[in-house]
N, C-alpha and C positions, 0 to 999 in steps of 0.2 A: 481522527487520527492523532490530533495534537495531544490528546490525553494519554496516549500510550507511546509517544515518541521518546526515544533515548538519543539525545545529541551525543552523548559519550560513545555510544556504539556507532552512530552515523559517521563520526570522525574517523572511525577505523576503516571506512571504505577507501580503497586505494585508487578509485577512479570515479568520475562523474557517472551517474546512472539515470536512464530514462526508462520508466516502466509504463507501458500502455495498459490501461484497464478497460475491458469491454464488459459491460453488464447488460445481459439479455433481458428482454421482457418489458413489461409496463414500468415506466419510471426509470428505466435503464439508460445507458448512453456510453460514451467513450470519454475517458479522461487520461491525463498523463501526470505521473509523479516524477518530478525532476529533482535529483539529489546532487548537491555540490557543496563541498567544504563543510560538512556537518549540518547543513540546512536543507530544507526541502520546500517545494511549492507544488500545488496541484492546479492543473488548468484543464478546461474542457477541450476535446478534440484530439487531433494527432499531429499537431503542427511541428513538434520537435523531432528531428531525425539526426542521426540514426537512433533506433530504439534498442535498448539493451535486452529487454525481455517483454513479454506480453502475458497478461493474466486474463483469462476468460471466465466470467462468473455466470452460472446458470440463471440467476435472477437477483433482484434487488435485495431480497431477504438474506440470501447468502452473503452478498457483499456487505450488508449492514452488520450481520453477526461477526463476520471476519474482521472488519475494520474496528469494531467495538471490543475485540478481544474475547468474544463469547465462543468462538469456534477457531480452532487452529488450522493452519495450512495443511498439515498431514491428514487430518479428518476430512477436510474439504476436498483434497485431491483424491484420496482413496474412495470417497463416496461419489465422485464424479461431479461434485458441485463447482469445482474449480479446475481449470486446465492451464498448465504453465507451458510457455514456450520461451526457452532461454536457458542460460547456465544455472544449474542447480545451486551453485555457490551463492549467486545473487539472492535467490529466494530464501536460502538459509539465513543469510545475513540480514535480509529485510525482516525475517521473522523475529530476530533479536532487536532490531531497531524499533519495530512497531509491535510490541508485546504487551499483553495485559499485565505482565509483571512490572511494567514501567508506569502504570497508572498514576497520574498526578492528581491528587485530591484537590489541589488549589485551582484546578480548571473545571470543577463541577459546574455543569450548566453551560459550558463553553459551546457556542453555536457557530463560530466562524470556521469553515472547513478549508480555508485557503491560507497559505503562509507564503510570504514573498521572500525570495532569496535576496 
């Protein structure tokens, strides 16, 4: 997610956001994305409450393609691969913050999937 993150767009969020990601199937699990002050971190589990929104992925393959910018949220939602629960405005804004259009070439090969706030 780091390679497609736009801090400029993240700073436009008018409040802190907690998104819970549930990924079904083998290799799946539950994580939370916490956004605050234009920064984000990802952690396993559901420790942080209240949750702003929840995203349910049908499998790891869908989650991977979505987070790498290979598939967009509209495609995933219409095909049933992703289900959203929360304000649409949040998901539209997150689509701008984490977009393949933001790809940072300087992070080629970046393997650390956590960022501390």
